[in-house]
C-alpha atoms as one frame of an Amber mdcrd trajectory, in Angstrom:
protein
   0.000   0.000   0.000   1.426   3.390  -0.993   1.165   6.644   0.964  -1.906
   7.867  -0.942  -3.920   4.658  -0.224  -2.864   4.774   3.424  -4.176   8.305
   3.816  -7.551   7.348   2.254  -7.850   4.300   4.522  -7.141   6.482   7.550
  -9.861   8.932   6.493 -12.370   6.074   6.129 -11.461   4.705   9.529 -11.990
   8.072  11.182 -15.280   8.540   9.350 -16.538   5.147  10.543 -15.609   5.948
  14.126 -17.429   9.254  13.839 -20.534   7.483  12.506 -20.439   4.948  15.337
 -20.161   7.693  17.941 -23.076   9.498  16.397 -25.252   6.399  15.842 -26.766
   6.492  19.271 -27.475  10.172  19.000 -28.832   9.700  15.458 -31.542   7.363
  16.778 -32.870  10.224  18.857 -32.665  12.715  15.968 -35.686  13.661  13.876
 -35.958  11.978  10.472 -35.232  15.237   8.623 -31.985  15.767  10.530 -30.937
  12.216   9.817 -31.572  12.696   6.098 -29.466  15.870   6.051 -26.636  14.161
   7.888 -26.659  11.278   5.371 -26.481  13.763   2.494 -23.585  15.529   4.166
 -21.738  12.249   4.593 -22.343  11.385   0.928 -20.920  14.757  -0.118 -17.853
  14.125   2.022 -17.479  10.743   0.380 -17.524  12.288  -3.103 -14.971  14.910
  -2.018 -12.725  12.185  -0.671 -12.957  10.248  -3.928 -12.075  13.386  -5.900
  -9.103  14.065  -3.598  -8.058  10.462  -4.040  -8.034  10.864  -7.848  -6.043
  14.104  -7.560  -3.517  12.456  -5.283  -3.117   9.544  -7.702  -2.517  12.022
 -10.568   0.113  13.887  -8.555   1.756  10.612  -7.621   1.959   9.611 -11.306
   3.526  12.949 -12.258   6.045  12.578  -9.449   6.937   9.110 -10.673   7.469
  10.409 -14.212   9.623  13.310 -12.958  11.663  10.940 -10.821  12.209   8.674
 -13.823  13.325  11.603 -15.984  15.703  12.773 -13.269  17.013   9.247 -12.874
  17.650   8.961 -16.614  19.391  12.339 -16.716  21.517  11.341 -13.740  22.411
   7.867 -14.983  23.079   8.696 -18.633  24.751  12.105 -18.217  27.900  12.638
 -20.363  29.988  12.871 -17.161  30.291  10.532 -14.230  28.553  11.510 -10.969
  29.808  10.254  -7.627  28.878  10.918  -4.024  31.863  10.265  -1.759  32.067
   9.994   2.007  34.694  11.746   4.097  36.606   8.481   4.158  36.658   8.433
   0.350  34.111   5.648  -0.094  31.565   5.698  -2.925  28.057   6.356  -1.574
  26.309   6.884  -4.927  27.319   6.610  -8.582  25.596   6.989 -11.917  25.903
   4.541 -14.797  28.390   6.767 -16.631  30.737   6.716 -13.629  30.438   2.912
 -13.445  31.331   2.669 -17.133  34.304   5.014 -16.699  35.548   2.907 -13.796
  35.041  -0.298 -15.727  32.619  -2.078 -13.403  28.931  -2.331 -12.400  27.313
   0.303 -10.228  26.243  -2.153  -7.533  29.884  -3.199  -7.090  31.025   0.437
  -6.691  28.817   1.294  -3.741  30.783   1.216  -0.502  34.154   0.709  -2.205
  37.067   3.164  -1.619  37.362   5.380  -4.670  41.161   5.313  -4.574  41.061
   1.639  -5.621  40.095   2.862  -9.079  42.886   5.479  -9.323  46.307   4.651
 -10.760  48.732   3.988  -7.926  50.915   7.060  -8.507  47.801   9.320  -8.470
  46.277   8.103  -5.192  48.099  10.655  -3.048  46.826  13.424  -5.309  43.258
  12.104  -4.971  43.644  11.967  -1.179  44.850  15.602  -1.050  41.973  16.640
  -3.328  39.332  15.202  -0.988  41.080  16.599   2.101  40.971  20.111   0.614
  37.250  19.823  -0.136  36.316  18.608   3.360  38.707  20.975   5.140  37.860
  24.188   3.249  34.280  23.256   2.262  35.029  24.958  -1.058  34.919  23.391
  -4.550  38.186  21.919  -5.779  39.448  20.392  -9.024  42.155  17.865  -9.781
  43.202  15.529 -12.580  44.009  11.857 -12.042  44.696   8.773 -14.081  42.474
   5.726 -13.626  43.984   2.296 -13.094  43.155   1.097 -16.593  40.174  -1.155
 -15.864  38.028   0.708 -18.364  40.775   1.456 -20.908  44.480   2.209 -21.070
  45.652   5.716 -20.151  42.231   6.999 -19.110  42.525  10.425 -17.474  39.646
  12.170 -15.713  39.077  15.589 -14.197  37.410  15.568 -10.777  35.305  18.569
  -9.713  34.157  18.146  -6.109  31.745  20.197  -4.015  31.166  19.820  -0.267
  27.738  18.582   0.896  26.247  18.097   4.371  23.392  15.614   4.061  20.174
  15.535   6.109  21.718  13.125   8.627  24.719  15.402   9.255  27.218  13.309
   7.271  30.024  15.054   5.351  29.906  14.176   1.658  31.169  15.428  -1.691
  29.326  15.675  -4.967  31.990  14.821  -7.542  31.779  14.993 -11.316  34.212
  12.883 -13.335  34.970  14.175 -16.855  37.007  12.160 -19.335  40.013  14.257
 -20.459  42.041  11.448 -22.062  42.106  13.065 -25.511  43.258  16.381 -24.068
  45.959  14.681 -22.004  47.239  12.779 -25.016  47.391  16.031 -26.995  49.284
  17.691 -24.127  51.738  14.786 -23.964  52.315  15.040 -27.714  52.918  18.788
 -27.400  55.338  18.230 -24.527  57.237  15.611 -26.496  57.269  17.902 -29.539
  58.554  20.808 -27.437  61.335  18.611 -26.040  62.319  17.497 -29.536  62.233
  21.104 -30.712  64.428  22.180 -27.801  66.900  19.428 -28.660  66.777  20.435
 -32.320  67.450  24.072 -31.393  70.470  23.094 -29.303  71.787  20.952 -32.141
  71.146  23.789 -34.595  73.011  26.247 -32.394  75.926  23.849 -32.036  75.944
  23.219 -35.782  75.788  26.956 -36.526  78.721  27.618 -34.206  80.834  24.834
 -35.698  79.850  25.705 -39.262  80.593  29.392 -38.761  84.000  28.600 -37.277
  84.891  26.138 -40.043  83.597  28.449 -42.777  85.200  31.616 -41.464  88.627
  30.097 -40.990  89.303  29.616 -44.749  87.774  33.035 -45.418  90.207  34.624
 -42.995  93.033  32.907 -44.837  91.727  34.124 -48.214  91.601  37.695 -46.886
  94.985  37.430 -45.208  96.766  35.983 -48.256  94.909  38.451 -50.479  96.274
  41.325 -48.415  99.789  39.833 -48.537  99.503  39.381 -52.290  98.303  42.941
 -52.755 101.014  44.353 -50.507 103.946  42.365 -51.944 102.972  41.896 -55.554
 100.306  44.523 -56.164 102.609  46.668 -58.301 103.368  43.642 -60.501  99.677
  42.978 -61.254  98.012  44.480 -64.302  94.630  46.167 -64.052  92.731  42.910
 -64.561  94.773  41.211 -61.845  94.148  44.036 -59.407  90.393  43.913 -60.168
  90.318  40.121 -59.660  92.114  40.480 -56.336  89.715  43.208 -55.215  86.714
  41.118 -56.209  88.118  38.101 -54.361  88.592  40.086 -51.158  85.173  41.767
 -51.396  83.500  38.401 -51.920  85.316  36.949 -48.917  84.256  39.917 -46.766
  80.676  39.555 -47.959  80.751  35.845 -47.137  81.986  36.656 -43.644  79.135
  39.112 -43.139  76.606  36.571 -44.445  77.827  34.010 -41.918  77.648  36.547
 -39.068  74.115  37.563 -40.038  73.023  33.932 -40.290  74.355  33.371 -36.789
  72.434  36.398 -35.504  69.270  35.115 -37.183  69.602  31.609 -35.716  70.463
  32.886 -32.226  67.250  34.913 -32.014  65.352  31.626 -31.648  67.998  29.333
 -30.153  69.590  31.598 -27.546  67.273  33.136 -25.009  67.935  35.330 -22.016
  65.630  35.893 -19.023  62.899  38.347 -19.923  62.753  41.533 -17.917  61.176
  44.973 -18.063  62.714  46.893 -20.958  62.297  50.664 -21.135  62.116  51.139
 -24.911  63.275  54.759 -24.878  66.416  53.837 -22.939  67.103  50.987 -25.377
  66.697  53.347 -28.362  69.022  55.937 -26.811  71.691  53.240 -26.291  71.433
  52.294 -29.964  71.696  55.941 -31.047  74.817  56.267 -28.903  76.355  53.245
 -30.658  75.524  54.758 -34.083  76.714  58.238 -33.107  79.639  58.419 -35.574
  77.472  57.359 -38.531  74.712  59.783 -37.509  77.209  62.670 -37.288  78.830
  61.754 -40.608  75.473  61.850 -42.390  74.252  64.924 -40.465  71.160  62.928
 -39.481  68.514  64.141 -37.037  66.971  61.397 -34.855  63.983  62.421 -32.723
  62.889  60.041 -29.974  59.553  60.647 -28.261  57.964  58.966 -25.234  58.056
  55.160 -25.470  56.539  52.564 -23.090  58.163  49.708 -21.188  57.608  46.102
 -22.265  58.526  42.611 -21.096  61.363  41.265 -23.210  65.031  40.500 -23.787
  66.934  43.769 -23.821  69.746  42.564 -26.090  67.263  41.519 -28.781  65.205
  44.706 -28.430  68.400  46.749 -28.899  69.254  44.622 -31.943  65.776  45.328
 -33.339  66.119  49.107 -33.076  69.734  49.049 -34.266  68.699  47.279 -37.467
  65.737  49.608 -38.091  67.631  52.844 -37.384  70.671  51.692 -39.372  68.297
  50.816 -42.223  66.813  54.319 -42.152  70.313  55.849 -42.200  71.476  53.612
 -45.044  68.546  54.211 -47.377  68.527  58.007 -47.099  67.661  60.300 -49.977
  69.302  63.514 -51.115  68.125  65.391 -48.028  69.768  64.941 -44.661  68.258
  61.893 -42.919  65.456  62.736 -40.487  64.195  59.874 -38.304  61.296  60.039
 -35.829  60.572  57.305 -33.280  57.275  57.484 -31.388  54.512  55.225 -30.071
  50.775  54.821 -29.645  49.291  52.668 -26.893  46.146  50.605 -26.471  44.982
  48.691 -23.394  46.943  45.581 -24.365  49.784  46.551 -26.682  51.752  49.418
 -28.149  52.763  50.431 -31.644  56.233  51.850 -32.200  56.738  53.888 -35.355
  60.179  54.370 -36.958  59.591  57.037 -39.587  62.227  58.305 -42.065  62.471
  60.581 -45.096  64.549  58.172 -47.165  64.138  56.665 -50.606  61.139  54.507
 -49.657  59.942  51.450 -51.565  56.923  50.074 -53.380  54.579  48.333 -50.910
  54.069  45.431 -53.322  57.479  44.262 -52.046  56.363  44.417 -48.390  56.461
  40.657 -47.756  59.717  40.297 -49.614  61.730  42.797 -47.547  61.223  40.760
 -44.339  62.426  37.482 -45.899  66.046  36.322 -45.433  68.547  37.383 -48.130
  65.968  39.471 -50.000  67.195  42.786 -51.432  65.374  45.483 -53.400  68.606
  47.132 -54.527  71.846  45.920 -56.074  74.947  45.159 -54.014  76.832  48.006
 -55.615  74.181  50.581 -54.613  73.772  49.600 -50.965  75.893  47.292 -48.847
  74.354  44.537 -46.753  73.269  40.902 -46.879  69.481  41.272 -46.848  69.205
  39.774 -43.366  68.563  42.895 -41.250  64.780  43.062 -41.551  64.461  39.268
 -41.398  66.213  39.410 -38.014  63.843  42.218 -36.962  60.785  40.124 -37.782
  62.235  37.125 -35.941  62.830  39.217 -32.806  59.379  40.833 -32.885  57.547
  37.532 -33.402  59.550  35.946 -30.598  58.236  38.708 -28.314  54.627  37.994
 -29.346  54.342  40.968 -31.707  54.303  41.838 -35.391  56.094  44.173 -37.780
  54.997  45.852 -40.985  55.738  49.024 -42.956  54.136  51.786 -44.989  56.024
  53.444 -47.808  56.038  55.010 -51.241  59.051  55.380 -53.533  60.772  58.680
 -52.859  58.542  59.551 -49.903  60.244  57.745 -47.032  59.187  54.737 -44.989
  57.472  54.081 -41.672  58.146  50.765 -39.982  55.484  49.787 -37.432  56.358
  47.393 -34.618  53.482  46.114 -32.447  54.482  44.635 -29.083  52.402  43.481
 -26.097  52.663  45.617 -22.971  53.729  44.177 -19.610
C-alpha cells in the first residue's frame, strides 16, 4: 500500500468511528436531521474520492519526474559520484560505473582510490582533504587504473555537501580528459624534440661558422699579402680580380655573421625583464653616433613605453631599423622620428624616415632572409637585417609591418604586447 492509499484508509477509519459515535445520537434525531446528515456524509465521500483521484494524478507525475531525473543522472555525459569523508563511494551513476570499468552495484561502498592509478592516489587523497577541510569546490586531474581502458585520465570537480543526517559528503563529477591529455603529452614531447633540435642547430651553426670563417680569414689574409707584396706587378685585370676576391670573402663573412644572428634569435634566449624602450633606443643611437654625425642625421625620440622582453634583442631590433633608415637616405639629410601609440593591451612603435622609400608590393619580400630590393653596388648589406627584426618581434609575441612610397620615405610599425 502506498502513501496515498494509506491516507484514504485512515480517512475512512476516522469517518466510521465518527458514525459509530453518532449512531446512538442519530436514533434520537428527527428523520429530517438524519436525512441531512446522510447527504452531508455522501458529499464528504464524493470529495474524498475526488481528492483520491487528484492524489493519484500527482503521484503519477512525481513518478514520471523521478524517472526523468534518474535517466538524466544515470546517462549524463559525465560521471557523478557521491563520496564519504573516508573516500568511499556512496552513490554513482551509470556513466561513472562505465568510466571505472565495473557495475554500479559493485562500486557502492568501495574506496574510490582503488580505481585510481597507484601514482595518483596521493593526489586524490589531497583533493578530498581540501574539499572537506575548506568546504570549497576543488578540481584535480588523475589517471584511472586502466580497468576501463588504457591511459584513461579524468578531471574531478568536487563540491562539499552536508546531508540531512549530518554526514560530510562530496558531490563529484568525473569528466574524461584522455584526448586532451594525449594532446598535451604530444605537445610536450614535440617541445622537447624542438628544444633538442634548437640546441643541435646552435651547435651546428657555431661549428659551421667557425669552419667556414677560418678559410675566409686565410683568403683575406693571403689576399692582403699578395696585394702588398705583388700589387705593383699585377696588371689592371689582376688588381680587379684580387679586389673582387677580397670583397666576396668579406661579404661571405658578413653573411655568416648575419646567419648566426638570425639563428640565435630563436635558439639563444635570455631571461625576460622589463625593458624601457626609450632607454634601449638611446643606447642604440649612442652606438651609431659616428654614422649619424657623418650623415648629419637628425633622430627624434619621443615617449616610449616599457615592455617585457630580452633587452639585447630589443636593442638589436632598433639598431637594425635605425641603421636601415640611415642607409637608405635620400638627397636630403636623414630625419628619423621614433614614437609610439598605446592601447589597453599593446603598443605600436613607429620608426619614420624621409629616405628613398619602396613600393609596398614588395612588403612581404623585404622581411624574408637574403631578400634585397637594390643591387649590391648601390647599398651594402646581406638582406638579413629586416628578417632578423621580424624574428625578434615575433619571438616577443608581436608583429612588424611598414608603410612606404618610392621617394617619400618609410614608416616601420612594430606592435608589441605591454607588460
